[in-house]
VEXFIMI-341449 format. One record per residue: x, y, z of N, C-alpha, C, O, CB in turn; residue in three letters. Coordinates in steps of 0.1 Angstrom, whole numbers, plus 5000, padded with zeros to 4 digits. Glycine has a CB too. Layout:
BEGIN
XYZXYZXYZXYZXYZala/...
This chain:
BEGIN
529927127698530427027707529826887704528626897701530027067722met/530326787704529826657701529126587713529426597724530926577698ser/528026537709527026457716526826327711526326317700525826527718lys/527326207720527326077713526225987721525925987733528725997714val/525525937711524525847716524925697718525025657707523425857707lys/525125617726525625487726524425387726523425397733526525467738ile/524625287714523825177714524325057714525625047713523125187704leu/523624937716524124807718523024747713521924797710524524777732thr/523424567713522224497711521924407725522624427735522424397697asp/520824327723520524277736521124177740520724117750519224247738ser/522324127735523024007738524024027751524523947758523923967725ser/524024167752524924247760524224217776523024187778524924407754val/525124217786524724207799524924337807525924387811525424107804gln/523624387808523424537816522324517827521524427823523024677804leu/522024567837520924597843520124707839520524807834521224607855thr/518924687842517824787838518524937844518625037837516024737847pro/519024927856519625037862520725117855520825247855520024997873glu/521625017849522725077843522125127829522525237825524024987843glu/521425067821520825107809520025257810520025347802519824977804ile/519225267824518625377824519625507829519425627824517625357833glu/520725477839521625547844522425627831522525747830522325447852lys/522925547825524125577811523225587801523725587790525525437807tyr/521725597800521225637788521625587774521725657764521325757789asp/521925437776522025347767520725277756519725227761522425257775ile/521025297744519925217736520125097735521325057734519725257722gly/519325007736519324847731518424807722517224827724519124747742val/519124757710518324697698518024547701519024457701519124717684val/516824507702516724367706516724287696516624337685515724327712pro/516924137696517424027689515723967688514724027694518823927699leu/515623867681514123807680514523657683515523597680513223817663thr/513723617690513723467695512623387690511523447691513623457709ile/512623247684511523177681511823047688512822987686511223167667ser/510723007697510622877704509422807700508322837703510722887718ile/509822687693508622607689507422697683506322707687508022537701asp/508122767672507222877664506622967670505723017663506322827656glu/506922997683506323127689507523227688508523187693505823107705lys/507423347683508223457682508123547692507123577697508023517672thr/509423597696509623677710510423787704511023777694510423597723tyr/510423927713511324007712512324027726511924057737510524117707thr/513323987723514423977734514124087745514624197741515923987729asp/513624097756513524187766512224267767511924337776514624287765gly/511624247754510424317751508924237758508124277766510424327733val/508924117752507624037756508123887761507423787760506524027742asp/509523887767509923777773511423817781512423877776509923647761ile/511223757793512423787801513323657801513023547798512023827815thr/514623717804515623627802515423497810515723387806516923687806arg/514623507824514323377831513123297825512923177826514123397846glu/512323377820511223317811511823217799511423097797510323457803glu/512823277792513123217780513823077784513622977777513923307772phe/514623077794515522977800514222867802514322767795516423017814val/513222887811512522787812511722747800511522627798511722797821arg/511322837792510722797777511622707769511122617763510422927768glu/513222737769514122667762514222537770514222437762515522737761met/514322507781514722377786513022267786513022147788515522417804asp/512022347782510822267780510622257767509522197765509622317786ala/511322287754510922317742511422187736512322107740511422447736ser/510622157722510922047716512222057707513021957706509622017708lys/512422177701513222197692514222317697513722407704512522227680asp/515622327693516422407695515822547693515222557683517422377687leu/515822647700515222787700516322847689517522827689515122867716pro/515422927681516523007669516223167674515223217678516022977648lys/517523207672517623367675518023427662518823377654518823397688thr/517423537661517723627647518323757650517723827659516323647637ser/519223797644519723927642518524027643517324007638520623927630gln/518924157648517524267645517624307632518624327626517424417654pro/516324297627516224377615516524497610516724587619515324367613ser/516424537599516824697598515924787602516224897605517024737585ile/514724737602513424807608513624827623513524937628512124717605gly/513724727629514224727644515124827647514824907655514824597648thr/516324817641517224917643516925067640517325167647518224877636phe/516225077629515925207626514625277636514525397637515625217611met/513925197641512825227651513625297663513425407667511925087656ser/514525227668515625277678516125417676515925527682516925177677val/516825407664517525537660516625647657517025757659518325517647ile/515325627653514425737651513825797665513025897665513225697641asp/514125737675513925797689514925867694514825917705513625717699lys/516025877687517325927695517026107690516826137678519125837688ile/517126187699516926317698517926377687519026327684517126367712pro/517426477682518326527668519726587674520826587668517326677658ala/519526637687520626697692522026607695523126657699520126757705asp/521726477691522826397693523826397678523226377667522126237696tyr/524926427680525726437665526126337662526526327650526826507664thr/526226227672526926107665526325967671526325977683528426107667asp/526025877667525625747672526625647670527125617659524225697666ile/527025587683528225497683527325347687526725347698529525557695leu/527225247680526925097681527925007683528624977674526325057670ser/527924957695528824857700528124717700527224677707529324907715leu/528624657691527924527689528724387691529924377689527324527675asn/527824277695528524137698529524087686529424117674527324017702met/530323977692531323947681530523887668529523817671532423837686thr/530723887659530223797645530323647646529623567639531023847630pro/531323607654531523477656530123407664529923287665533023477665ala/529423487669528023447676526923477669526023397670527923507688ile/526823587661525723647654526223757644527323797644524623707664ser/525123777633525323857623524823997626524724077617524823817612gly/524624017641524024127644524824257641524224367640523624127657thr/526224267639527024377633526624417621526324537618528524357633ile/526624307612526024327598525224407597525424507591525524237592asn/523824387604522824477603523024597608522424697603521824447607ala/523924617618524124737621524824837613524624957614524624727631ala/525724777606526424837595525824867582526324947574527424747592arg/524524787579523724827568523024947572522925037564522724717564gln/522524967586521925047588522625197589522125297586521324997596val/523925187594524825297592524925367580524925487579525925257595ala/524925267569525025327555523525367551523425417540525825227544asp/522725357557521125387552520925497558520625597551519925277556met/521025527573520625637580521325777575522425797568521025617594thr/520325857580520926017575521726057588522326167588519426137570asp/521725987598522326037612523926007609524225937599521725937627arg/524926057616526126027616526325887627526225907639527026167619his/526625757621526525667630527825577625528125567613525025587631met/528525507635529625427633529325307642528625307652531025497636glu/529925187636529825067647531025017649531825017640528924947643val/531124977662532024927669531924767672531024717679531925007680phe/533024687667532924537670533724517685534924517687533624437658asn/532724497692533124467707534024357711534624357722532024437714thr/534024247699534524107697534424017710535223937714536024117692glu/533224057716532723997729531123987728530624027717533224087742phe/530623937737529323937740528723957758529523987767528923797733thr/527823947760527523917775528124047782528424157776528223767780asp/528424027795529024137804530524177798531024277801529224077822arg/531224097790532324147784532124257776532924357776532924057776ala/531124247769530424347759530024467768530224577764529124277751gln/529424437780529024547788529824627795529524727801528224507796gly/531324547796532324657802532524757791532624867795533724597806phe/532524747777532824847768531824937767532125057767533124797756gln/530424907766529224977767529225087778529225207776528224887767val/529225037789529325127801530425247799530125367799529825047814ile/531825187798532825297795532325387784532225507786534025237791lys/532125327774531525437761530425537768530425657768530625327746ala/529525477773528325567778528725667789528325787790527225467786ala/529725607798530025727807530725837801530625957806530625697818lys/531625797790532425907786531725987776532126107773533725857780leu/530425937770529726037763528926117770528526217764529125997755ala/528626067783527826177794529026277796528626387800527326097811gln/530226247795531126347799531326427789532026527791532326287803glu/530826407778531026497765532226477757532726567750531026647769gly/532726367758533926327751533626287736532726207732534726217759lys/534426337729534226297714533926157710534126077719535426337705ser/533626117697533625997692534725927690534625797691533225997682leu/536125997687537225927687537925897699538525797701538025997681asp/537525997708537925967725537325817731537925737738537226097737glu/536225797726535325727733535925597724536125497732533725777733ile/536125587714536425467706537925417710538225297711536425497690lys/538825527713540325497716539925437732540625337736541425657715glu/539125477740539125427753538625287754539125197762538325517760ala/537525257746537125117748537925017738537524907737535525107745ile/538825057733539524957724540624897736540924777737540425037709glu/540925007744541624977756540924847763541424737765541725107764thr/539824907768538824797776538924657766539224547771536924867779val/538724657754538524537748539824467747539724347748537824547735arg/540824517746542024467746542524407761543324307761542924587741lys/542024457772542024427785541224327790541524277800541824517791asn/540124287783538924207786539124037785539723997775537724257776thr/538723957793538723817792537323757795536523797804539823767802arg/537023647786535823597788535823437786536023397775534923667779leu/535723367796535823217797534423167801533723207811536923167807tyr/534023047791532723007793532922847796533922797791531623037781met/531922787803531922667807530622597802529522627806532122667820gly/530922497794529622457789529422297792530222217787529422487774val/528522257797528322127803527522047796527121937802527822137816thr/527022077785526221997776526522037761526122147757524721997781ser/527021957755527322037741526522027729526822077718528521997736ile/525221957732524221937722523922057714523922077702522921887729glu/523522167725523022297719524122377709523822417698522622397732asn/525022367715526422427709526822367695527222437686527722377719ile/526622237693527022177682525722177672525922177660527522047686leu/524722177676523522197668523322327661522822347650522422187676arg/523822437671523922577664524922597653524922697646524222677675gly/525722527653527022537643528122627647529122657640526622597630gly/528022667659529122737664530322687669531122757675528822797672arg/530422567666531822487669531622367659531822247662531922437688leu/531222407646531322317636532722247632532822137627530822387625ser/533522317636534822237631535422127642536422057640536122347628lys/534522127652534822037665533821927664533921837672534622097679phe/532721937654531621857654532021707655531721627665530721887642ala/532821667645533121527643533821457654533621337656533821527631gly/534621527661535321467672534221477686534021387694537121557675thr/533521587688533021607701531721527701531221467711532821747706leu/531121527688529721437692529621287693528621217694528621457681ser/531221227693531321077695531621057708531820937711532221007687thr/531721167716532321167730531021187742530321287740533521297732leu/530621127751529821117762530321207772531421217776529820987766leu/529321267777529521357790530921447789531821457796529721257804asn/530621517776531921597771531621727779530421757780531921627752ile/532521797786532421927792533622017786534821987785532521917807asn/533122147782534222227774534422367780533522417784533722247759leu/535322407780535922547784536322617771537322587763537222517794val/535422737769535822797756536122957760535723017770534422787745leu/536922997751537323157753536923217740537123167729539023187755val/536223337742536123417733537223517733537623577743534823467733val/537823537720538823627717539123647702539123557694539923577722lys/539323777698539623787684538623737674538823687664540623717683asn/537323777680536323707671536423577669536423537658536223747659asp/536523507677536623357676536223287690536523337701538123317671ser/535523167687535023107699535822977700535422887692533423077697leu/536822937708537622857709537522747718537322767730538422907709asp/537722637715537922527728539422517732540422487725537322367723val/539522557748540622547754540922437762542022407766540922647759val/539822367765539822247774538522167771537322217771539922297789lys/538822027769537621947770537721817778538821777780537221907757arg/536921767782537221627790535621597796534621667797538521647805gly/535821457800534421407804534221457820535121447829534321227802arg/533121507822533121527838532821697840533221787832534721477845gly/532221717850532321867853533621907861533822017864531121907861arg/534521797865535721857869536821897859537921947862536221767876lys/536221867846537121937837537022097839538022167842536821907821thr/535622137837535522287841536322347850537122437848534422317845ile/536022277862536322327875537722327879538122407888535622247885glu/538422257873539822247875540622367867541522427872540222117870lys/540022387855540322507845539822637852540622727851539522497830tyr/538622647858538422767866539322797877539622917880537222747872met/539722687882540722717895541822817888542122927892541622547902asp/542322757876543522857869542922987868543523087871544122807854asn/541722977863541123147860541123217871541423337871539723167855val/540523157884540623227900542123267901542423387903540323107915ile/543123177898544223217903545023327891546023387893545023087906ala/544423327880544823457870544223577875544923677873544323447854glu/543123587881542523707887543223747898543623867899541123687891ile/543523637908544323677920545623757915545923867919544723537928lys/546223687907547423767901547423897895548423967894547923687891ser/546523927891546224047882546124187890545324187900544824027873leu/546724297886546624427893545524487888545324457876547724517891glu/544724567892543724677890542724637880542624687869544324807885asn/541924517886540924437878539824557885539724597897540624227882ile/539024597871537824697873536524637875535624717879537624797861lys/536324507873534824467872534824347869535724317860533824537863ala/533924237874533824097870532324047870531524057879534724007879ile/532123997858530723937857530623767855531523697849529924017843gly/529723747861529523597861528023577855527123637861529623527877ile/527823497845526623517838526323367838527223297840526723587823ser/524823317837524823167837523523147832522723237831524923107851tyr/523223027827521922997820520822957829519823027830522022877809val/521022837838519622807846520422727860519622667867518322687835asp/521722717863522122667874523222727883524422747879522422547870lys/522922757895523922847905524722767911525722827914523222937917leu/524722637915525722567923526922627922527422707930525922437920asp/527522577909529022627907529022787907530022837912529522577892tyr/528022867902528222987900528423057917529323147919526923057890val/527723007926527923027939529223017943529723117948527222947946asn/529922907942531122887945532222967939533322987945531322767942glu/531923017927533023107921532823237930533823287935532923137903leu/531523277933531223407939532123397953532923487957529523427942lys/531823287960532623267973534323297970535023377976532423097978glu/534723237962536023247960536523407955537623457958536523137950lys/535723447948536023577944535923657955536823737958535323637933leu/534923647962534923747975536323727985536623817992533523697985ala/536823637983537823597992539223677985540023727992538023427992glu/539223677974540423717968540423877960541423947958540823587957ile/539123887957539024067952537824097957536824107949539024107933val/537624117970536324147978535924277974534724307975536324147994pro/536724357969536424507965535924537952535424647949537624587967asn/536224437944535924447929534524437925533924347930536424327921val/533724527918532224487916532024367908532624337898531424587908pro/531124307913530824167906529324157904528524157914531424037914leu/529024157891527524127886527323977882528023917874527124207872leu/526323917889526023787885524423797879523523857885526323677899ile/524223727868523023747861522623637852523623567847523023887854arg/521323597848521023517838521423577826521123697824519723477837val/522123497816522723547804521523567794520323547797523923447798thr/521823607782521023637772520523517767521023407770521623717761ser/519323537759518823417750519623357740519523237737517723457742pro/520523447734521223427722522423327728522723217723521923567713val/523023367740523923287748523423157751524023057748524423357760ile/522223147757521623037765521322957754521622847755520423077776ala/520723007740520522887730521922817727521922697725519922937717thr/522822867726523922817719524722747730525422647727524722927711his/524722787742525622747754524722607760525322507763525722897768ala/523622617761522822497767522622507781523222597787523522367765gly/521822437787521622417801523022397808523922327803520622297803ser/523222467822524222437826525622517824526622497830524222327823gly/525322607814526322667811526622787819525622827826526322687800ala/527922857820527922997827529423057821530322987816527822987846phe/529423187824530923267817531323327830530523357839530623397804ala/532723357832533123427838534023537829534723507820533723367847ile/533723677835534323757824534723897834534123947844533023797810glu/536023927829536724057838537624147828538024107817537824007851phe/537724267833538824337827539824407835539624397847538224437819tyr/541024477831541524537838542124677832541924707820542424447842thr/542724767841543224887835544424907837544925007832542724987837glu/
């Protein structure tokens, strides 16, 4: 009988209770702020990171987990697990998945790596689904088939109110020439198929709010939404507006609102947020 251990990386949006309940292994990324280095979720919280980021002189740097960090997590997995499945963030944001693949080639354990094509709570939807099925005793192939369906039916929209971080981080390099000449530019980004794409841009916060009205309308029109997540960097004003709108149209759908991970906060910058959901 198969017994599958689910791993993920610390860009994921999960509560401590979910991690414990579903026995999920989390491999932490490394963060450097003004030459001070931290381990994500180990010696710095997400809230502490945002405060440090907002006060820092330079853009923080995030690094994918080292081979040694991955191995240290794998070494703690009991031997009765027949398989390890690592669900990692999109390579559009980080090379973490490449490190996971290197580890899969090096370890004596049977380990497979799955590209969630997302990050944050959108990644979390797949991780939780996989972990639940693993606890039910499902096989590796059954789990992968199920999370492929979740991945296909997931949406992630991000609002960015300050483009400085995302341009300096190189995640939108093909837009740098046009965006950097605009003042007070706001963006709406969509994460899809391992790509971070600009779907709306304009001056002022209204650019984002108008687009999010369309997202709310999309949510209202969909059937069988299983879960929604709203992640944010440091400002809750508009997040609370979204929360109220969602409470009106989908009051019975689970909604998680939390500060995002350091890797996303670093690239998205102050004031950014994301709304994520999936259907079955």
